[in-house]
DRENLUMDO-276613 format. One record per residue (C-alpha): x, y, z; residue in one letter. Coordinates in Angstrom, 3 decimals. Layout:
% residues N
{px->X&py->Y&pz->Z&type->A}
...
END
This chain:
% residues 485
{px->211.652&py->2.212&pz->107.656&type->M}
{px->210.215&py->-0.129&pz->105.018&type->D}
{px->209.729&py->2.187&pz->102.034&type->S}
{px->206.827&py->0.082&pz->100.754&type->S}
{px->204.435&py->1.452&pz->103.387&type->D}
{px->205.583&py->5.084&pz->103.139&type->V}
{px->202.775&py->7.186&pz->101.665&type->I}
{px->204.359&py->10.671&pz->101.995&type->I}
{px->208.026&py->11.647&pz->101.827&type->R}
{px->209.535&py->15.130&pz->101.854&type->F}
{px->213.071&py->15.046&pz->100.483&type->E}
{px->215.123&py->18.225&pz->101.034&type->G}
{px->212.053&py->20.418&pz->100.467&type->V}
{px->212.704&py->24.145&pz->100.569&type->T}
{px->209.910&py->26.641&pz->99.954&type->F}
{px->209.480&py->30.351&pz->100.565&type->G}
{px->207.140&py->33.097&pz->99.438&type->Y}
{px->210.264&py->35.220&pz->99.028&type->D}
{px->213.849&py->34.121&pz->98.444&type->A}
{px->215.186&py->35.643&pz->101.663&type->E}
{px->212.852&py->33.919&pz->104.119&type->N}
{px->212.133&py->30.239&pz->103.400&type->P}
{px->209.107&py->28.861&pz->105.228&type->V}
{px->210.503&py->25.332&pz->104.919&type->L}
{px->214.253&py->24.758&pz->104.763&type->D}
{px->215.403&py->21.335&pz->103.491&type->E}
{px->212.519&py->19.508&pz->105.166&type->A}
{px->213.121&py->15.739&pz->105.352&type->D}
{px->210.538&py->13.355&pz->106.801&type->F}
{px->208.449&py->10.304&pz->105.913&type->S}
{px->204.923&py->9.269&pz->106.892&type->I}
{px->203.671&py->5.694&pz->106.867&type->R}
{px->200.303&py->4.696&pz->105.492&type->E}
{px->197.310&py->4.895&pz->107.866&type->N}
{px->199.160&py->7.179&pz->110.319&type->T}
{px->197.354&py->10.052&pz->112.060&type->K}
{px->199.603&py->13.045&pz->112.757&type->L}
{px->199.251&py->16.570&pz->114.123&type->T}
{px->200.990&py->19.408&pz->112.260&type->I}
{px->202.220&py->21.753&pz->114.983&type->M}
{px->204.065&py->25.067&pz->114.864&type->G}
{px->203.941&py->28.783&pz->115.551&type->Q}
{px->201.821&py->31.186&pz->113.530&type->N}
{px->203.502&py->31.572&pz->110.147&type->G}
{px->205.579&py->28.398&pz->110.544&type->A}
{px->204.153&py->26.969&pz->107.327&type->G}
{px->201.472&py->24.537&pz->108.510&type->K}
{px->198.953&py->25.455&pz->105.817&type->S}
{px->201.828&py->25.808&pz->103.337&type->T}
{px->202.801&py->22.190&pz->103.998&type->L}
{px->199.248&py->21.089&pz->103.181&type->L}
{px->199.317&py->23.072&pz->99.933&type->K}
{px->202.599&py->21.391&pz->98.980&type->L}
{px->200.887&py->18.041&pz->99.508&type->L}
{px->197.855&py->18.959&pz->97.389&type->T}
{px->200.078&py->20.371&pz->94.645&type->G}
{px->198.713&py->23.910&pz->94.965&type->D}
{px->202.325&py->24.937&pz->95.692&type->L}
{px->205.561&py->23.554&pz->94.269&type->K}
{px->208.875&py->23.328&pz->96.190&type->P}
{px->211.664&py->25.747&pz->95.310&type->D}
{px->214.047&py->22.842&pz->95.848&type->R}
{px->213.652&py->19.197&pz->96.770&type->G}
{px->210.859&py->16.739&pz->96.099&type->Q}
{px->207.469&py->15.886&pz->97.606&type->V}
{px->206.796&py->12.191&pz->96.989&type->H}
{px->203.245&py->10.809&pz->97.266&type->I}
{px->202.723&py->7.057&pz->96.904&type->K}
{px->201.515&py->6.328&pz->93.389&type->Q}
{px->197.753&py->6.084&pz->93.092&type->G}
{px->197.057&py->7.784&pz->96.425&type->S}
{px->194.147&py->10.220&pz->96.489&type->R}
{px->194.433&py->13.402&pz->98.582&type->I}
{px->191.560&py->15.552&pz->99.817&type->A}
{px->191.539&py->18.548&pz->102.134&type->I}
{px->188.916&py->19.988&pz->104.458&type->A}
{px->189.833&py->23.674&pz->104.547&type->T}
{px->189.323&py->26.102&pz->107.437&type->Q}
{px->186.627&py->28.175&pz->105.767&type->V}
{px->184.205&py->27.794&pz->102.896&type->M}
{px->185.505&py->29.385&pz->99.689&type->H}
{px->183.302&py->32.342&pz->98.627&type->P}
{px->182.757&py->30.744&pz->95.202&type->D}
{px->180.929&py->27.851&pz->96.858&type->H}
{px->178.538&py->29.893&pz->98.999&type->K}
{px->175.942&py->30.662&pz->96.269&type->P}
{px->175.887&py->26.983&pz->95.220&type->R}
{px->173.369&py->24.402&pz->96.354&type->T}
{px->174.504&py->21.335&pz->98.290&type->V}
{px->174.262&py->19.244&pz->95.107&type->A}
{px->176.249&py->21.782&pz->93.068&type->E}
{px->178.871&py->22.058&pz->95.828&type->F}
{px->179.572&py->18.323&pz->95.974&type->F}
{px->179.550&py->18.013&pz->92.182&type->A}
{px->182.681&py->20.197&pz->92.084&type->T}
{px->184.568&py->17.497&pz->94.021&type->A}
{px->184.673&py->15.333&pz->90.901&type->F}
{px->186.240&py->15.859&pz->87.495&type->S}
{px->183.520&py->13.713&pz->85.882&type->E}
{px->179.744&py->13.619&pz->86.338&type->V}
{px->178.697&py->11.187&pz->89.082&type->Q}
{px->175.346&py->9.651&pz->88.153&type->H}
{px->174.831&py->8.374&pz->91.698&type->N}
{px->175.754&py->11.744&pz->93.257&type->L}
{px->172.533&py->12.080&pz->95.339&type->P}
{px->173.242&py->8.776&pz->97.102&type->K}
{px->176.917&py->9.680&pz->97.574&type->L}
{px->175.848&py->12.969&pz->99.162&type->I}
{px->173.332&py->11.311&pz->101.488&type->D}
{px->175.906&py->8.725&pz->102.589&type->D}
{px->178.629&py->11.251&pz->103.325&type->V}
{px->176.252&py->13.639&pz->105.114&type->L}
{px->175.220&py->10.760&pz->107.363&type->E}
{px->178.919&py->10.178&pz->108.091&type->T}
{px->179.342&py->13.765&pz->109.329&type->V}
{px->175.987&py->13.679&pz->111.161&type->N}
{px->174.297&py->16.390&pz->109.097&type->L}
{px->170.866&py->16.465&pz->107.495&type->K}
{px->170.734&py->18.857&pz->104.567&type->A}
{px->168.380&py->19.297&pz->101.603&type->P}
{px->170.301&py->19.010&pz->98.343&type->H}
{px->168.735&py->22.220&pz->97.011&type->D}
{px->169.696&py->24.371&pz->100.016&type->K}
{px->172.382&py->26.993&pz->99.343&type->H}
{px->175.705&py->26.731&pz->101.181&type->I}
{px->175.492&py->30.329&pz->102.397&type->E}
{px->172.296&py->29.458&pz->104.281&type->D}
{px->174.086&py->26.976&pz->106.562&type->F}
{px->175.608&py->27.955&pz->109.898&type->S}
{px->179.365&py->28.068&pz->110.418&type->G}
{px->179.280&py->24.729&pz->112.238&type->G}
{px->177.211&py->23.140&pz->109.468&type->Q}
{px->179.614&py->24.505&pz->106.859&type->Q}
{px->182.490&py->22.922&pz->108.798&type->A}
{px->180.725&py->19.557&pz->108.484&type->R}
{px->180.081&py->20.173&pz->104.788&type->L}
{px->183.792&py->20.878&pz->104.239&type->L}
{px->184.689&py->17.588&pz->105.922&type->L}
{px->182.053&py->15.767&pz->103.882&type->A}
{px->183.430&py->17.373&pz->100.711&type->Y}
{px->186.818&py->15.831&pz->101.457&type->A}
{px->185.380&py->12.441&pz->102.444&type->L}
{px->183.194&py->12.064&pz->99.370&type->I}
{px->186.413&py->11.852&pz->97.356&type->Q}
{px->187.397&py->8.712&pz->99.332&type->E}
{px->190.940&py->9.967&pz->100.006&type->P}
{px->193.887&py->7.835&pz->101.044&type->D}
{px->195.340&py->10.989&pz->102.624&type->I}
{px->192.890&py->13.230&pz->104.509&type->L}
{px->194.105&py->16.747&pz->105.325&type->L}
{px->192.215&py->18.727&pz->107.980&type->L}
{px->192.840&py->22.417&pz->108.639&type->D}
{px->191.310&py->23.490&pz->111.996&type->E}
{px->188.350&py->21.067&pz->111.637&type->P}
{px->186.804&py->21.832&pz->115.064&type->T}
{px->186.293&py->25.542&pz->114.360&type->N}
{px->182.562&py->26.400&pz->114.692&type->N}
{px->181.641&py->22.866&pz->115.790&type->L}
{px->179.527&py->22.410&pz->118.899&type->D}
{px->180.371&py->19.730&pz->121.479&type->A}
{px->178.282&py->17.089&pz->119.682&type->D}
{px->179.980&py->17.909&pz->116.396&type->G}
{px->183.464&py->17.599&pz->117.903&type->I}
{px->182.554&py->14.308&pz->119.593&type->A}
{px->181.192&py->12.898&pz->116.326&type->H}
{px->184.257&py->14.029&pz->114.373&type->L}
{px->186.589&py->12.537&pz->116.987&type->T}
{px->184.832&py->9.164&pz->116.891&type->A}
{px->184.947&py->9.174&pz->113.100&type->F}
{px->188.673&py->9.931&pz->112.975&type->L}
{px->189.499&py->7.227&pz->115.525&type->I}
{px->187.871&py->4.683&pz->113.208&type->M}
{px->189.078&py->6.214&pz->109.907&type->Y}
{px->191.377&py->3.590&pz->108.334&type->P}
{px->193.514&py->5.944&pz->106.204&type->K}
{px->196.255&py->8.553&pz->106.652&type->T}
{px->195.223&py->11.785&pz->108.401&type->V}
{px->197.205&py->15.023&pz->108.859&type->L}
{px->195.491&py->17.638&pz->110.984&type->V}
{px->196.177&py->21.236&pz->111.978&type->I}
{px->194.343&py->22.205&pz->115.152&type->S}
{px->194.772&py->24.224&pz->118.349&type->H}
{px->192.359&py->21.936&pz->120.215&type->D}
{px->194.740&py->19.881&pz->122.367&type->A}
{px->192.093&py->17.563&pz->123.871&type->D}
{px->190.742&py->16.777&pz->120.403&type->F}
{px->194.234&py->16.055&pz->119.053&type->L}
{px->195.229&py->13.870&pz->121.983&type->N}
{px->192.283&py->11.574&pz->121.370&type->T}
{px->193.310&py->10.191&pz->117.999&type->F}
{px->196.689&py->11.441&pz->116.714&type->T}
{px->199.814&py->9.280&pz->117.005&type->E}
{px->202.539&py->11.868&pz->116.657&type->G}
{px->203.530&py->15.370&pz->115.624&type->V}
{px->205.223&py->17.096&pz->112.705&type->L}
{px->206.765&py->20.136&pz->114.426&type->H}
{px->207.488&py->23.132&pz->112.166&type->L}
{px->209.698&py->25.935&pz->113.426&type->D}
{px->208.940&py->29.435&pz->112.182&type->V}
{px->212.473&py->30.710&pz->112.835&type->Y}
{px->214.537&py->27.934&pz->111.266&type->T}
{px->212.170&py->26.472&pz->108.660&type->G}
{px->213.012&py->23.000&pz->109.957&type->K}
{px->210.575&py->20.099&pz->110.435&type->V}
{px->210.958&py->17.444&pz->113.148&type->D}
{px->208.815&py->14.325&pz->113.428&type->K}
{px->207.848&py->12.931&pz->116.855&type->Y}
{px->205.947&py->9.701&pz->117.511&type->D}
{px->203.619&py->9.130&pz->120.436&type->G}
{px->200.709&py->10.515&pz->122.421&type->N}
{px->200.091&py->14.212&pz->121.633&type->Y}
{px->200.437&py->15.447&pz->125.226&type->F}
{px->203.597&py->13.365&pz->125.709&type->D}
{px->205.099&py->14.780&pz->122.504&type->V}
{px->204.338&py->18.365&pz->123.568&type->V}
{px->206.102&py->17.667&pz->126.877&type->E}
{px->209.039&py->16.168&pz->124.975&type->E}
{px->209.288&py->19.251&pz->122.748&type->I}
{px->209.139&py->21.567&pz->125.759&type->N}
{px->211.756&py->19.480&pz->127.589&type->A}
{px->214.015&py->19.678&pz->124.552&type->R}
{px->213.588&py->23.437&pz->124.480&type->L}
{px->214.550&py->23.654&pz->128.142&type->E}
{px->217.604&py->21.399&pz->127.648&type->R}
{px->218.705&py->23.551&pz->124.716&type->D}
{px->218.260&py->26.737&pz->126.744&type->R}
{px->220.289&py->25.325&pz->129.644&type->M}
{px->223.059&py->24.149&pz->127.317&type->K}
{px->223.234&py->27.557&pz->125.680&type->N}
{px->223.307&py->29.327&pz->129.039&type->A}
{px->226.261&py->27.176&pz->130.111&type->R}
{px->228.087&py->27.735&pz->126.831&type->L}
{px->227.462&py->31.488&pz->126.959&type->L}
{px->228.971&py->31.609&pz->130.441&type->K}
{px->232.035&py->29.664&pz->129.229&type->E}
{px->232.367&py->31.878&pz->126.148&type->I}
{px->232.214&py->35.092&pz->128.190&type->Q}
{px->234.715&py->33.707&pz->130.695&type->D}
{px->237.178&py->32.842&pz->127.906&type->R}
{px->236.681&py->36.205&pz->126.203&type->K}
{px->237.521&py->37.981&pz->129.457&type->D}
{px->240.712&py->35.919&pz->129.713&type->K}
{px->241.549&py->36.574&pz->126.052&type->I}
{px->241.307&py->40.326&pz->126.671&type->N}
{px->243.617&py->39.956&pz->129.641&type->F}
{px->246.225&py->37.628&pz->128.064&type->F}
{px->246.280&py->39.239&pz->124.616&type->A}
{px->248.201&py->42.236&pz->125.971&type->H}
{px->250.842&py->40.059&pz->127.603&type->K}
{px->253.842&py->38.679&pz->125.801&type->G}
{px->255.199&py->35.241&pz->124.873&type->G}
{px->253.295&py->32.215&pz->126.190&type->K}
{px->250.393&py->34.356&pz->127.397&type->M}
{px->249.690&py->35.502&pz->123.825&type->R}
{px->249.730&py->31.861&pz->122.655&type->K}
{px->247.256&py->31.013&pz->125.413&type->L}
{px->244.960&py->33.823&pz->124.207&type->A}
{px->245.097&py->32.326&pz->120.695&type->S}
{px->244.173&py->28.895&pz->122.070&type->K}
{px->241.275&py->30.390&pz->124.002&type->L}
{px->240.011&py->32.063&pz->120.809&type->R}
{px->239.847&py->28.611&pz->119.175&type->D}
{px->237.889&py->27.314&pz->122.163&type->Q}
{px->235.457&py->30.235&pz->121.903&type->V}
{px->234.866&py->29.461&pz->118.217&type->E}
{px->234.194&py->25.795&pz->119.050&type->D}
{px->231.779&py->26.757&pz->121.827&type->A}
{px->229.904&py->29.179&pz->119.557&type->E}
{px->229.585&py->26.458&pz->116.919&type->E}
{px->228.108&py->24.148&pz->119.564&type->N}
{px->225.428&py->26.649&pz->120.525&type->M}
{px->222.050&py->25.046&pz->119.943&type->V}
{px->219.659&py->26.885&pz->117.658&type->E}
{px->216.930&py->27.045&pz->120.268&type->V}
{px->213.391&py->26.924&pz->118.943&type->R}
{px->211.571&py->29.956&pz->120.206&type->R}
{px->207.950&py->29.673&pz->121.256&type->D}
{px->205.237&py->31.891&pz->119.870&type->D}
{px->205.159&py->35.320&pz->121.331&type->R}
{px->201.955&py->35.900&pz->123.251&type->T}
{px->200.110&py->39.189&pz->122.965&type->I}
{px->200.340&py->41.370&pz->126.061&type->R}
{px->197.316&py->42.297&pz->128.153&type->D}
{px->195.139&py->44.962&pz->126.564&type->F}
{px->191.936&py->46.872&pz->127.214&type->E}
{px->189.008&py->47.578&pz->124.904&type->I}
{px->187.708&py->51.058&pz->125.791&type->P}
{px->183.915&py->51.352&pz->125.743&type->S}
{px->181.584&py->54.036&pz->124.530&type->Q}
{px->179.783&py->56.014&pz->127.221&type->T}
{px->176.073&py->55.061&pz->127.288&type->W}
{px->173.358&py->55.537&pz->129.908&type->S}
{px->170.269&py->53.862&pz->128.395&type->D}
{px->169.484&py->50.383&pz->126.994&type->N}
{px->172.116&py->49.418&pz->124.442&type->V}
{px->170.133&py->46.605&pz->122.820&type->V}
{px->166.612&py->45.227&pz->123.171&type->T}
{px->165.620&py->41.770&pz->121.879&type->I}
{px->161.878&py->41.051&pz->121.819&type->N}
{px->161.925&py->37.995&pz->119.566&type->S}
{px->164.412&py->35.697&pz->117.819&type->V}
{px->164.330&py->33.512&pz->114.735&type->K}
{px->165.350&py->29.888&pz->115.177&type->V}
{px->165.810&py->27.193&pz->112.538&type->I}
{px->163.805&py->23.994&pz->112.918&type->K}
{px->164.155&py->21.295&pz->110.233&type->D}
{px->165.815&py->23.909&pz->107.979&type->H}
{px->162.789&py->26.217&pz->108.292&type->E}
{px->162.803&py->29.508&pz->110.285&type->P}
{px->160.302&py->30.167&pz->113.060&type->I}
{px->160.098&py->33.315&pz->115.197&type->R}
{px->159.657&py->33.051&pz->118.943&type->V}
{px->159.152&py->35.679&pz->121.623&type->D}
{px->161.818&py->36.497&pz->124.197&type->T}
{px->162.683&py->39.448&pz->126.390&type->K}
{px->166.301&py->40.580&pz->126.664&type->V}
{px->167.604&py->44.024&pz->127.602&type->F}
{px->171.279&py->44.899&pz->127.768&type->L}
{px->172.727&py->48.023&pz->129.306&type->R}
{px->176.346&py->49.108&pz->129.603&type->K}
{px->178.342&py->46.434&pz->131.451&type->G}
{px->175.777&py->43.658&pz->130.871&type->Q}
{px->176.523&py->40.476&pz->128.913&type->R}
{px->174.448&py->37.876&pz->127.066&type->L}
{px->175.667&py->34.378&pz->126.187&type->F}
{px->173.764&py->32.780&pz->123.283&type->V}
{px->173.727&py->28.970&pz->123.164&type->T}
{px->172.204&py->26.182&pz->121.083&type->G}
{px->173.268&py->23.442&pz->118.659&type->P}
{px->174.858&py->24.020&pz->115.249&type->N}
{px->172.350&py->25.195&pz->112.662&type->G}
{px->169.754&py->26.656&pz->115.024&type->I}
{px->170.430&py->30.235&pz->113.902&type->G}
{px->172.891&py->31.753&pz->116.388&type->K}
{px->175.169&py->33.315&pz->113.748&type->S}
{px->172.159&py->34.427&pz->111.704&type->T}
{px->170.774&py->36.163&pz->114.785&type->M}
{px->174.046&py->38.000&pz->115.451&type->L}
{px->174.463&py->38.943&pz->111.797&type->R}
{px->170.952&py->40.378&pz->111.452&type->S}
{px->171.269&py->42.180&pz->114.799&type->L}
{px->174.595&py->43.792&pz->113.876&type->A}
{px->173.251&py->44.749&pz->110.454&type->G}
{px->170.097&py->46.336&pz->111.882&type->G}
{px->167.920&py->43.879&pz->109.938&type->K}
{px->166.367&py->41.902&pz->112.783&type->D}
{px->162.671&py->42.758&pz->113.115&type->E}
{px->162.641&py->41.470&pz->116.682&type->G}
{px->165.676&py->43.345&pz->117.995&type->A}
{px->167.033&py->46.858&pz->117.997&type->V}
{px->170.336&py->48.467&pz->118.899&type->I}
{px->170.066&py->52.002&pz->120.253&type->A}
{px->170.824&py->54.717&pz->117.744&type->K}
{px->174.460&py->55.899&pz->117.586&type->D}
{px->175.816&py->52.917&pz->119.541&type->V}
{px->179.179&py->51.854&pz->118.109&type->Q}
{px->179.082&py->48.106&pz->117.372&type->V}
{px->182.222&py->45.958&pz->117.325&type->G}
{px->181.330&py->42.773&pz->115.430&type->Y}
{px->183.621&py->39.712&pz->115.336&type->Y}
{px->182.349&py->37.515&pz->112.492&type->R}
{px->183.511&py->33.913&pz->112.601&type->Q}
{px->184.495&py->33.998&pz->108.901&type->D}
{px->185.945&py->37.552&pz->109.016&type->F}
{px->183.624&py->38.590&pz->106.186&type->S}
{px->183.126&py->41.928&pz->107.924&type->G}
{px->186.704&py->42.860&pz->107.035&type->L}
{px->187.585&py->44.429&pz->103.690&type->D}
{px->190.077&py->41.896&pz->102.317&type->F}
{px->191.318&py->44.340&pz->99.665&type->A}
{px->192.548&py->46.883&pz->102.226&type->K}
{px->195.882&py->46.685&pz->103.999&type->T}
{px->195.855&py->45.842&pz->107.690&type->A}
{px->197.047&py->49.416&pz->108.348&type->Y}
{px->194.068&py->50.906&pz->106.485&type->D}
{px->191.736&py->48.468&pz->108.244&type->S}
{px->192.902&py->49.870&pz->111.584&type->L}
{px->192.894&py->53.470&pz->110.353&type->A}
{px->189.206&py->53.302&pz->109.430&type->E}
{px->188.386&py->52.699&pz->113.099&type->M}
{px->189.607&py->56.198&pz->114.021&type->M}
{px->187.787&py->59.456&pz->113.350&type->A}
{px->191.202&py->61.063&pz->112.832&type->V}
{px->193.781&py->58.367&pz->111.967&type->P}
{px->197.043&py->58.719&pz->113.848&type->D}
{px->200.045&py->56.857&pz->112.456&type->N}
{px->201.828&py->56.422&pz->115.775&type->Q}
{px->198.714&py->55.053&pz->117.511&type->T}
{px->197.884&py->52.695&pz->114.635&type->I}
{px->201.390&py->51.232&pz->114.585&type->R}
{px->201.530&py->50.923&pz->118.375&type->A}
{px->198.198&py->49.089&pz->118.534&type->V}
{px->199.176&py->46.897&pz->115.577&type->G}
{px->202.461&py->45.939&pz->117.241&type->A}
{px->200.588&py->45.105&pz->120.461&type->H}
{px->198.720&py->42.447&pz->118.470&type->F}
{px->201.910&py->41.198&pz->116.739&type->L}
{px->201.049&py->43.017&pz->113.513&type->L}
{px->204.396&py->44.575&pz->112.664&type->N}
{px->205.319&py->46.825&pz->109.749&type->G}
{px->205.262&py->44.028&pz->107.159&type->D}
{px->201.933&py->42.679&pz->108.409&type->A}
{px->200.389&py->46.151&pz->108.472&type->L}
{px->201.412&py->46.649&pz->104.847&type->A}
{px->199.819&py->43.323&pz->103.855&type->T}
{px->196.337&py->43.086&pz->102.376&type->R}
{px->193.873&py->41.675&pz->104.900&type->V}
{px->193.006&py->38.846&pz->102.532&type->G}
{px->196.648&py->37.713&pz->102.539&type->S}
{px->196.973&py->37.623&pz->106.337&type->L}
{px->196.811&py->34.266&pz->108.092&type->S}
{px->193.485&py->33.426&pz->109.733&type->E}
{px->195.101&py->33.952&pz->113.143&type->G}
{px->196.328&py->37.406&pz->112.132&type->Q}
{px->192.835&py->38.325&pz->110.918&type->K}
{px->191.477&py->37.406&pz->114.336&type->G}
{px->194.056&py->39.559&pz->116.117&type->L}
{px->193.335&py->42.379&pz->113.667&type->L}
{px->189.682&py->42.316&pz->114.743&type->C}
{px->190.627&py->42.820&pz->118.382&type->F}
{px->193.070&py->45.591&pz->117.448&type->A}
{px->190.200&py->47.305&pz->115.609&type->R}
{px->188.021&py->47.106&pz->118.743&type->F}
{px->190.728&py->48.848&pz->120.765&type->V}
{px->190.682&py->51.785&pz->118.341&type->L}
{px->186.906&py->51.757&pz->117.801&type->Q}
{px->185.801&py->52.117&pz->121.460&type->R}
{px->182.512&py->50.208&pz->120.887&type->P}
{px->179.441&py->50.449&pz->123.094&type->G}
{px->178.408&py->46.907&pz->122.102&type->L}
{px->180.559&py->43.903&pz->121.262&type->L}
{px->178.943&py->41.146&pz->119.185&type->I}
{px->181.284&py->38.157&pz->119.171&type->L}
{px->180.603&py->35.109&pz->116.994&type->D}
{px->183.121&py->32.366&pz->117.872&type->E}
{px->185.908&py->34.809&pz->118.850&type->P}
{px->188.375&py->31.969&pz->119.523&type->T}
{px->188.279&py->30.719&pz->115.929&type->N}
{px->191.744&py->30.601&pz->114.371&type->H}
{px->193.349&py->32.312&pz->117.387&type->I}
{px->196.494&py->30.695&pz->118.778&type->N}
{px->195.675&py->29.099&pz->122.135&type->F}
{px->198.465&py->31.159&pz->123.803&type->R}
{px->196.506&py->34.362&pz->123.162&type->H}
{px->193.129&py->33.141&pz->124.436&type->L}
{px->193.643&py->33.792&pz->128.179&type->P}
{px->194.769&py->37.345&pz->127.357&type->V}
{px->191.702&py->37.936&pz->125.193&type->I}
{px->189.421&py->36.452&pz->127.845&type->A}
{px->190.867&py->38.849&pz->130.452&type->R}
{px->190.295&py->41.805&pz->128.133&type->A}
{px->186.677&py->40.810&pz->127.531&type->L}
{px->186.098&py->40.283&pz->131.256&type->E}
{px->187.387&py->43.839&pz->131.901&type->K}
{px->185.372&py->45.359&pz->129.033&type->Y}
{px->182.582&py->47.461&pz->130.564&type->D}
{px->180.371&py->47.908&pz->127.506&type->G}
{px->177.491&py->45.594&pz->126.554&type->A}
{px->178.410&py->42.214&pz->125.068&type->M}
{px->176.703&py->39.364&pz->123.185&type->I}
{px->178.716&py->36.221&pz->122.527&type->M}
{px->178.421&py->32.844&pz->120.829&type->V}
{px->181.187&py->30.332&pz->121.564&type->S}
{px->181.583&py->26.555&pz->121.718&type->H}
{px->184.782&py->26.713&pz->123.806&type->V}
{px->183.792&py->26.152&pz->127.470&type->P}
{px->187.255&py->26.891&pz->128.929&type->D}
{px->187.268&py->30.311&pz->127.250&type->F}
{px->183.687&py->31.157&pz->128.191&type->V}
{px->184.272&py->30.176&pz->131.841&type->S}
{px->186.759&py->33.046&pz->132.192&type->Q}
{px->184.068&py->35.652&pz->131.415&type->I}
{px->181.085&py->36.376&pz->133.661&type->K}
{px->177.740&py->36.444&pz->131.841&type->F}
{px->174.650&py->37.782&pz->133.578&type->G}
{px->172.176&py->36.375&pz->131.032&type->Q}
{px->171.948&py->33.325&pz->128.770&type->E}
{px->169.692&py->32.885&pz->125.750&type->L}
{px->169.345&py->29.175&pz->124.913&type->D}
{px->167.864&py->28.939&pz->121.402&type->L}
{px->167.760&py->25.161&pz->121.748&type->G}
{px->164.941&py->25.337&pz->124.288&type->K}
{px->162.564&py->26.460&pz->121.537&type->Y}
{px->162.995&py->23.098&pz->119.801&type->L}
{px->162.059&py->21.037&pz->122.855&type->R}
END
């Protein structure tokens, strides 16, 4: 590789949050300028860590991260930082620069047009929908005119139009892009290869080519490694059986046993360190609260038109076992509707008294980030039971270490699984789900969809993932977009 067009190089990079378990172990790879790559790996493999090493937020324990001199790096993070939410649009974008930009209003207008978002400069960030905030995060990175653009789950909260616009933009973007995403169709459209991180070995492998082809190549390699190991294990066991037999004989037989021991050692050294796939959560059930009357009644909803709220009449009743799917474009007020409903602050809707509400917020702000995951589960039980809490936690891949971790320090995927574990213990009469696929590993989604399809309480959901939604039967749909037509 001509080193002159290399923009990123990891040279023997080792990093770990504790000395015993490195996330990256002597990572060696190079990335050419203007390349678009997917960062792929199991939960906890170090995908977000790799981005932080690139931005300089983390430093390697050993080795070097080389960035081509003069290259600017910007990152579009998964979620809006809480410090930004009280800021106006103008104040938010001003923090992207170390010096005052006198033409900032024009820069903002230009970059908002790029991400297909209209936004008053005096509107507060917290007043935008999740999908609009995702576009603002991308715009925040782009306004810095980066040579290296880092994207962490950029399609979360985006509707179909938003994903299509982002995809078209990235296809035409003339600089280097590294993206973390679980959206395979999105990735296959514009990325040219994969950086594959392994959670068990800390190793990084680089693959070039179409995303789907690379995934097949990785899976084929896994299968070849498994087959090789199976053959070697059979040979090793066969030799060990012979060693046990010959070792008790005399003379030449004992020498043969010694030779076989050497062969066993060679075979064990040749065993391939097979990369293990993510574990997938097992099927589970969310018990529901017994209820005989209407669970929720919605007489009117508030929708956002040209950044101004208007209230319109509707008529929705949900009883136990009934489900409502809420649709509409980003920014129309879907999340606001769910938030005000769950909080009992919607003047046009009411949840029956004493109904237990399980609320999945797309940004997990309903969780207490200061509590441990264990305590977060315990608060769902009238009488906390240690054995039950640990069993449910383990079911959702939250082991002893994860349960002892503060919620704020869990990965986004673990926070999502924690929410579903809480529902299992809560026994809600109503589930309110705002983008419940966000941050969840794609391997878990069919299991979650099956659990929601079996759930026999009332349910209200917002989701922009058609494949997921198609696995759940909804009796009613509330299209907020129709009120803008």
